[in-house]
C-alpha positions as CSV (number, residue, x, y, z in Angstrom):
1,M,-0.1,0.1,-0.2
2,G,3.0,2.6,0.6
3,G,4.5,1.9,-2.8
4,V,0.9,3.0,-4.3
5,S,0.4,6.1,-2.0
6,A,4.1,7.0,-3.3
7,A,3.2,6.7,-6.6
8,L,0.4,8.7,-6.3
9,I,2.1,11.5,-4.6
10,S,4.8,11.6,-6.8
11,A,2.5,12.1,-9.8
12,V,0.3,14.9,-8.0
13,K,3.2,16.6,-7.2
14,P,4.2,17.9,-10.8
15,A,0.6,19.0,-11.4
16,V,0.8,21.2,-8.1
17,A,4.2,22.7,-8.9
18,A,2.9,23.4,-12.3
19,V,0.1,25.7,-10.9
20,A,1.4,29.2,-10.8
21,P,0.8,30.9,-7.3
22,V,-1.6,34.0,-7.3
23,T,0.0,37.0,-6.8
24,D,-0.8,40.0,-4.7
25,R,-2.0,43.4,-6.9
26,T,-1.3,46.7,-5.9
27,L,-2.3,49.9,-7.8
28,H,-1.3,53.5,-7.5
29,L,-4.1,55.6,-8.8
30,Y,-4.4,59.6,-8.9
31,H,-7.9,61.4,-9.7
32,R,-7.2,64.5,-11.4
33,Q,-10.5,66.5,-10.0
34,T,-10.1,65.6,-6.4
35,G,-6.4,65.1,-6.0
36,E,-6.8,61.9,-4.6
37,F,-4.3,59.2,-4.3
38,F,-4.8,55.3,-3.9
39,K,-1.6,53.3,-3.4
40,Q,-2.3,50.0,-1.7
41,T,-3.0,46.2,-2.4
42,Y,-6.3,45.4,-3.4
43,F,-6.0,41.9,-3.9
44,E,-3.5,39.8,-1.2
45,D,-3.7,36.3,-0.5
46,G,-6.2,35.0,-3.2
47,F,-8.9,37.6,-1.9
48,Y,-9.9,41.2,-2.9
49,R,-9.5,43.1,0.0
50,V,-12.8,45.3,1.5
51,D,-11.1,47.6,2.9
52,A,-9.3,48.5,0.0
53,L,-12.3,48.2,-2.4
54,D,-14.1,50.6,-0.3
55,E,-11.1,53.5,-0.9
56,V,-11.5,52.6,-4.7
57,N,-15.1,52.9,-4.7
58,W,-14.7,56.4,-2.8
59,L,-11.8,57.6,-5.2
60,L,-13.9,56.4,-8.3
61,R,-17.1,58.2,-7.3
62,D,-18.7,60.2,-9.2
63,W,-17.0,63.5,-7.8
64,R,-19.8,65.9,-9.4
65,A,-22.7,64.4,-7.0
66,D,-20.3,62.7,-4.8
67,K,-21.8,59.5,-4.9
68,T,-20.4,55.8,-5.1
69,K,-21.1,52.8,-6.7
70,P,-19.4,49.7,-6.1
71,I,-16.4,49.4,-8.6
72,D,-16.1,45.9,-10.5
73,P,-12.8,44.3,-9.1
74,S,-12.1,42.9,-12.6
75,L,-11.7,46.8,-13.6
76,L,-9.1,46.7,-11.1
77,D,-7.4,43.6,-12.3
78,I,-7.5,45.2,-15.9
79,L,-5.6,48.2,-14.6
80,Y,-3.0,46.2,-12.9
81,N,-2.4,44.3,-15.8
82,I,-1.9,47.3,-17.9
83,A,0.4,48.8,-15.7
84,N,2.5,45.4,-15.7
85,K,2.2,45.4,-19.5
86,T,3.5,48.9,-19.4
87,D,6.3,48.8,-17.0
88,A,4.5,51.9,-15.5
89,S,6.4,54.0,-12.6
90,K,3.6,56.4,-12.1
91,P,0.2,56.3,-10.8
92,F,-2.7,56.0,-13.5
93,E,-4.3,59.4,-14.0
94,I,-8.0,59.1,-13.7
95,L,-10.5,61.2,-15.7
96,S,-13.9,59.5,-14.9
97,G,-14.7,56.6,-12.9
98,Y,-18.5,56.1,-11.8
99,R,-21.1,58.4,-13.1
100,T,-24.5,58.7,-12.0
101,P,-27.0,58.7,-14.4
102,A,-27.8,62.7,-13.9
103,T,-24.5,63.0,-14.4
104,N,-23.9,61.2,-17.6
105,A,-27.1,62.7,-19.1
106,S,-25.6,66.1,-18.4
107,L,-22.2,65.7,-20.0
108,R,-24.1,64.1,-23.1
109,E,-25.8,67.2,-23.0
110,H,-22.9,69.5,-23.0
111,G,-21.4,67.7,-26.1
112,V,-19.0,65.0,-24.3
113,P,-19.1,61.7,-26.1
114,T,-21.0,59.1,-23.7
115,A,-23.3,56.3,-24.1
116,S,-26.4,56.7,-23.0
117,H,-26.0,53.3,-21.5
118,S,-22.7,54.0,-20.2
119,Y,-20.5,51.3,-18.3
120,H,-19.4,54.2,-16.0
121,M,-23.1,54.0,-14.7
122,V,-22.5,50.7,-13.3
123,G,-19.1,51.2,-11.8
124,Q,-17.6,49.1,-14.7
125,A,-15.8,51.7,-16.7
126,V,-12.9,54.1,-16.3
127,D,-11.2,56.7,-18.2
128,I,-7.2,57.0,-17.8
129,T,-4.1,58.2,-18.8
130,L,-0.8,56.9,-17.7
131,P,2.3,59.4,-17.4
132,G,5.4,58.2,-19.0
133,V,3.7,55.7,-21.5
134,S,2.0,57.0,-24.7
135,L,-1.7,56.2,-25.3
136,R,-1.1,54.2,-28.2
137,N,0.6,51.7,-25.7
138,M,-1.6,51.7,-23.1
139,R,-4.2,51.0,-25.7
140,K,-1.8,48.0,-27.2
141,A,-1.4,46.8,-23.6
142,A,-5.5,47.0,-22.9
143,L,-5.9,45.1,-26.4
144,A,-3.6,42.6,-25.3
145,I,-5.0,42.0,-22.1
146,G,-8.4,40.8,-23.9
147,Q,-10.9,41.6,-21.8
148,G,-13.6,44.2,-21.8
149,G,-14.0,47.7,-24.0
150,V,-11.0,49.4,-25.0
151,G,-11.9,53.0,-26.6
152,Y,-9.1,55.2,-27.7
153,Y,-9.4,59.0,-27.5
154,P,-6.1,60.6,-28.9
155,R,-7.2,63.9,-29.3
156,S,-8.9,64.0,-26.0
157,G,-5.5,62.5,-24.1
158,F,-7.0,59.4,-22.7
159,I,-8.2,55.8,-23.2
160,H,-11.4,54.0,-21.7
161,V,-11.1,50.6,-20.2
162,D,-14.8,48.8,-19.1
163,T,-15.6,45.0,-18.1
164,G,-18.2,44.6,-20.7
165,D,-17.7,42.7,-23.8
166,V,-14.2,42.7,-25.7
167,R,-14.5,45.2,-28.2
168,Q,-12.6,48.3,-29.5
169,W,-13.2,51.8,-31.0
170,N,-11.5,55.0,-31.5
171,G,-13.3,58.2,-30.3
172,R,-12.4,61.8,-30.6
């Protein structure tokens, strides 16, 4: 019986060893309109940290209405992956995170190109820049991840990422 157990264990060990460990994930964000920063680990020991997610919800709030919405943690993972793919050394600059339906409608009325059913209104989108990284390289990194939508707005100086269906578009 001992020989069978040893054979079973040796057969299992390589498969277990081949599984990559889940790494902790840290983000560095700066919100242009509020001047607030977030720099901490939001995913640790295989779990999202509730306290960090609460801070992200506040940072990415609709600052015009001072209202929050839970931000999809997958959106943070997209940002984390973009930062890694671009070797970012500075924080993401946030232009827009969560937007209330009223804020979204107001922006549309003032000629800002926003979708009427924007992912911003459900906490699943963010408009960003990354100092030291070209928009083209940010876009390329976001597309390489293969998750969610990627909008490219070179004239406006940002990219949009969201956790919706995989798609891409060019804006102004």
